[in-house]
C-alpha positions in Angstrom: -66.3 -58.2 144.4 -66.9 -56.7 140.9 -69.9 -56.9 138.3 -69.7 -58.7 135.4 -72.8 -58.3 133.5 -71.2 -54.6 132.4 -68.9 -53.0 129.6 -65.4 -52.2 130.8 -62.4 -50.5 128.9 -59.8 -53.6 128.0 -57.4 -51.7 126.1 -56.9 -49.0 123.7 -56.5 -49.9 119.9 -52.7 -49.3 119.6 -52.3 -52.3 122.3 -53.4 -54.8 119.6 -51.8 -53.2 116.6 -48.9 -55.2 116.5 -50.6 -58.5 117.6 -52.6 -60.5 120.4 -53.1 -59.3 123.8 -53.5 -61.0 127.1 -55.3 -59.1 129.9 -57.1 -60.3 132.9 -60.5 -58.5 133.2 -62.8 -59.3 136.2 -61.0 -62.6 136.8 -61.5 -63.7 133.3 -58.2 -64.4 131.4 -58.9 -63.0 127.8 -57.1 -62.3 124.5 -58.0 -59.5 122.5 -57.0 -59.2 118.7 -58.1 -58.0 115.6 -59.6 -60.6 113.3 -60.8 -60.6 109.7 -61.6 -57.4 108.2 -59.8 -55.6 111.2 -62.6 -56.3 113.9 -61.8 -56.6 116.9 -62.1 -60.2 118.7 -62.0 -61.3 122.6 -62.0 -65.2 123.4 -60.5 -67.3 126.5 -56.8 -66.8 126.8 -56.6 -70.8 126.5 -55.8 -73.1 123.7 -57.9 -76.4 123.8 -54.9 -78.3 122.7 -52.5 -78.1 125.4 -53.6 -75.1 127.5 -51.4 -72.8 126.5 -51.8 -68.9 126.5 -53.2 -67.9 122.8 -51.8 -64.4 123.9 -48.3 -65.6 123.4 -49.3 -66.7 119.5 -50.0 -64.2 116.7 -52.8 -63.1 114.1 -52.8 -64.5 110.3 -54.9 -63.9 108.0 -57.5 -62.5 110.5 -57.1 -66.1 112.8 -55.5 -66.1 116.0 -52.8 -69.0 115.7 -51.3 -70.7 119.0 -47.7 -69.9 119.7 -47.1 -73.5 120.8 -48.3 -75.7 118.0 -50.0 -73.7 115.4 -53.6 -74.1 116.2 -56.0 -71.6 114.6 -58.8 -70.2 116.6 -61.7 -68.0 115.0 -63.5 -65.1 116.4 -66.0 -67.0 117.9 -63.8 -69.5 119.9 -64.1 -72.4 117.4 -61.1 -74.1 116.5 -60.5 -73.7 112.7 -57.1 -75.8 111.6 -53.7 -77.1 112.9 -51.0 -78.1 110.7 -51.5 -82.0 110.0 -54.2 -82.7 112.4 -58.1 -83.1 112.5 -59.3 -80.7 115.3 -62.4 -79.2 114.1 -64.2 -81.5 116.5 -62.6 -79.4 119.4 -65.0 -78.2 122.0 -65.3 -74.1 121.6 -63.5 -71.9 124.1 -65.3 -68.9 125.3 -65.8 -65.6 123.3 -66.6 -62.4 124.8 -68.3 -59.0 123.4 -66.3 -56.4 122.6 -67.0 -53.2 120.9 -64.3 -50.5 119.7 -65.7 -47.1 120.5 -64.5 -43.6 121.6 -60.8 -44.6 120.9 -61.1 -47.5 123.5 -61.8 -51.5 123.0 -64.5 -52.1 125.6 -65.5 -55.8 126.9 -68.5 -57.4 128.6 -66.8 -60.3 130.8 -70.4 -61.3 132.0 -73.3 -63.6 130.0 -72.9 -62.8 126.4 -76.9 -62.3 126.4 -77.3 -59.5 128.3 -74.4 -57.4 126.4 -76.0 -54.5 125.0 -73.5 -52.1 123.2 -76.2 -49.1 123.6 -75.3 -49.5 127.4 -71.8 -47.9 126.9 -71.3 -44.4 128.2 -71.8 -41.5 125.6 -68.5 -39.5 125.7 -69.3 -36.3 124.1 -65.6 -35.2 124.5 -64.5 -38.3 122.2 -66.8 -37.2 119.3 -66.3 -33.6 119.4 -63.4 -32.1 117.3 -63.3 -29.0 119.8 -62.0 -31.3 122.2 -58.5 -32.8 122.5 -57.6 -36.2 124.5 -54.3 -37.4 125.9 -54.2 -40.2 128.6 -52.4 -43.6 129.6 -52.7 -46.9 131.5 -51.6 -47.4 135.1 -51.8 -51.4 136.5 -52.2 -50.7 140.0 -52.0 -53.2 143.1 -55.0 -52.2 145.0 -59.2 -52.8 145.1 -60.9 -51.1 142.4 -63.0 -49.8 144.8 -60.3 -47.7 146.7 -59.5 -45.8 143.5 -63.3 -44.6 143.2 -63.3 -43.7 146.9 -60.2 -41.6 145.9 -61.6 -39.7 142.7 -65.2 -39.1 144.5 -63.4 -37.7 147.3 -60.8 -35.0 146.2 -59.6 -33.6 149.6 -56.6 -35.8 149.3 -55.2 -33.4 146.7 -54.0 -30.7 149.1 -51.6 -33.6 150.5 -50.7 -36.0 148.0 -50.9 -33.2 144.8 -49.4 -30.6 146.9 -47.2 -29.5 143.9 -49.3 -29.5 141.0 -53.3 -29.3 141.8 -53.5 -29.0 145.5 -54.4 -26.1 147.9 -55.6 -25.6 151.1 -59.2 -24.0 150.1 -60.1 -27.8 149.0 -60.3 -28.8 152.8 -62.3 -25.8 153.8 -64.6 -25.8 150.9 -68.0 -27.9 151.8 -68.9 -30.9 149.6 -72.1 -31.8 148.3 -73.1 -35.4 147.3 -76.4 -36.5 145.5 -77.5 -39.8 143.8 -79.3 -39.5 140.3 -80.2 -43.2 139.5 -77.4 -45.1 139.2 -75.0 -42.0 139.3 -73.5 -40.6 142.1 -72.1 -36.7 142.0 -70.0 -34.8 144.3 -69.4 -31.1 143.9 -67.0 -28.7 145.4 -66.7 -24.9 144.8 -64.2 -22.4 145.8 -64.8 -19.0 145.2 -62.1 -16.2 145.0 -58.8 -18.3 145.6 -55.6 -18.7 144.3 -55.0 -21.1 141.3 -52.7 -23.8 142.0 -49.6 -24.4 139.7 -51.4 -26.7 137.2 -54.3 -24.0 136.7 -52.0 -21.1 136.6 -50.5 -22.9 133.6 -53.8 -23.9 132.2 -55.0 -20.3 132.3 -52.0 -19.2 130.6 -52.0 -21.7 127.8 -55.5 -20.4 127.0 -54.1 -16.9 126.7 -55.5 -15.8 130.3 -54.4 -14.1 133.0 -53.0 -16.7 135.5 -52.1 -14.7 138.5 -55.4 -13.5 139.5 -58.2 -14.7 142.0 -60.3 -17.7 140.3 -63.5 -19.4 141.1 -62.6 -23.5 141.2 -65.0 -26.4 140.8 -64.7 -30.0 141.0 -67.8 -32.0 139.9 -67.2 -35.9 140.2 -69.5 -38.1 138.5 -69.4 -42.0 139.2 -71.2 -43.9 136.8 -71.6 -47.8 137.4 -69.8 -50.2 137.3 -66.7 -48.0 137.7 -66.4 -45.4 135.7 -65.3 -41.5 137.1 -65.6 -38.4 135.1 -64.4 -35.1 137.0 -65.4 -31.9 135.7 -62.5 -29.4 137.0 -61.6 -25.9 136.0 -61.3 -22.4 137.1 -62.3 -19.0 136.2 -61.4 -15.5 136.6 -63.2 -14.5 140.1 -66.7 -12.7 139.8 -66.9 -13.8 136.3 -69.4 -16.5 136.8 -67.6 -19.7 137.9 -68.5 -22.8 136.4 -71.2 -21.2 134.2 -68.6 -18.4 133.1 -68.3 -17.5 129.6 -65.4 -19.4 127.9 -63.6 -16.2 127.4 -63.0 -15.9 131.0 -62.2 -19.7 131.9 -60.5 -23.0 131.4 -62.0 -26.3 132.0 -61.4 -29.9 131.3 -62.6 -33.4 132.0 -60.6 -35.9 134.0 -61.4 -39.2 132.6 -61.1 -42.3 134.8 -61.9 -46.1 133.6 -61.2 -48.2 136.0 -61.1 -52.3 135.1 -60.9 -54.7 137.8 -58.3 -57.4 137.3 -58.3 -59.1 140.3 -60.0 -58.6 144.1 -56.8 -56.6 144.6 -55.7 -54.9 141.4 -57.1 -52.9 138.7 -56.6 -51.5 135.1 -56.7 -47.7 135.2 -57.1 -45.6 132.0 -56.7 -42.2 132.9 -56.5 -39.0 131.0 -57.9 -35.4 130.4 -60.2 -34.1 127.6 -60.0 -30.4 127.2 -61.8 -28.2 125.2 -59.6 -25.3 124.6 -56.7 -25.1 122.4 -57.9 -28.6 121.1 -55.4 -28.4 117.8 -52.2 -28.2 120.1 -50.9 -31.4 120.1 -47.5 -30.3 121.9 -50.1 -29.0 124.3 -51.8 -32.4 124.8 -48.5 -34.1 125.1 -47.4 -31.9 127.9 -50.7 -32.1 129.8 -50.8 -35.8 129.5 -47.0 -35.7 131.0 -47.9 -33.5 133.8 -51.4 -35.7 134.5 -49.4 -39.1 134.4 -47.2 -38.0 137.2 -50.3 -36.9 139.2 -52.0 -40.0 139.0 -48.6 -41.9 139.5 -48.8 -40.3 142.9 -52.1 -41.6 143.5 -50.6 -45.2 142.6 -48.1 -45.0 145.2 -50.9 -44.0 147.7 -53.4 -46.6 146.9 -50.8 -49.5 147.2 -49.4 -48.7 150.3 -53.1 -48.3 151.4 -53.8 -51.8 150.2 -51.1 -53.3 151.8 -52.1 -51.9 155.0 -55.6 -53.0 154.8 -54.2 -56.8 153.8 -52.1 -56.7 156.9 -54.6 -55.5 159.1 -58.3 -57.1 158.1 -59.6 -57.1 161.2 -59.6 -53.2 161.2 -62.6 -51.4 160.4 -62.0 -48.2 157.9 -63.8 -45.1 159.3 -66.3 -43.1 157.4 -66.5 -39.2 157.6 -68.7 -36.7 155.5 -66.3 -36.5 152.7 -66.3 -40.1 151.9 -70.2 -39.9 151.3 -69.4 -40.0 147.2 -67.4 -43.2 147.7 -69.8 -44.7 150.1 -73.1 -44.1 147.7 -71.0 -45.4 144.7 -70.4 -48.6 146.6 -74.0 -49.0 147.4 -74.5 -49.1 143.9 -71.6 -51.5 143.1 -73.3 -53.6 145.9 -76.8 -53.7 144.1 -75.6 -54.4 140.9 -73.6 -57.6 142.6 -76.7 -58.6 144.5 -78.5 -58.5 141.2 -76.2 -60.6 139.3 -76.3 -63.0 142.2 -80.0 -63.0 142.3 -79.9 -64.0 138.6 -77.4 -66.5 138.6 -79.4 -68.3 141.7 -82.6 -68.0 139.5 -81.1 -69.6 136.1 
């Protein structure tokens, strides 16, 4: 169902600031915490003594301490000590490769020897002071692939997000989809249209007139295993659209890290990175609040969709040309799954 030999966003640094965090990633129960020197660590959320979740414990001097009987674990899953007991002969529990980068904590739930930190996608906006980012996290009860389908076909904006970013021209504009290696790109361009409420406001935030016709674009990029970055924006009509001078446009990147939990649930790290007014913290908070409501609308729809699919497993979902981005993305995921399966059989 989900590739394991891949880097997924597991959490954000603030989630482990006060203590360990237990989270299920790709079916694996994992506890994340800061070990010695503040370095992030991840081990199986299972105490080798009596099986208690280590995430219910605490961190002391860089050691993860079980909250049941005080057993201390090291970052590599080795038992270190326990009050009044000899435990160094306990078998190790599993540890997981983790990396802290771009304001996120990434985990590799698959084979440790295949984890290459260089494979983490580069995020230009995260390292550039000319950009600002604000985001959040939703726990969504649906197959992670349904979220990928949703993000690779933005036709739904006209209906699900009618009060913020939706408009009828989205339905009418042609969609193009192409595959570039293991990346899928779906593009939609709308010329000389009215800006929907969010983009009218964004133009004014950037010191531009929001009540004039605009050229609008949506470029969705899926990268395996489950990351979607969407370039969105508007420019005053006739000024060059997507390639317009910054003096005539406002644009951003919608950030979507989709981390499977189970076959019917996932962790959705959402956000927006923008390259206008990056120093305005109040604006970042305002956009984050608005985006949170928009993504909350997606959550409501997708969870109801999942319930229907589970209720009617015999029904085959139909595909239209607007679904091409999701279809191609799923094909790449299937290729990854087949590759992992073949490697396991050969081992």
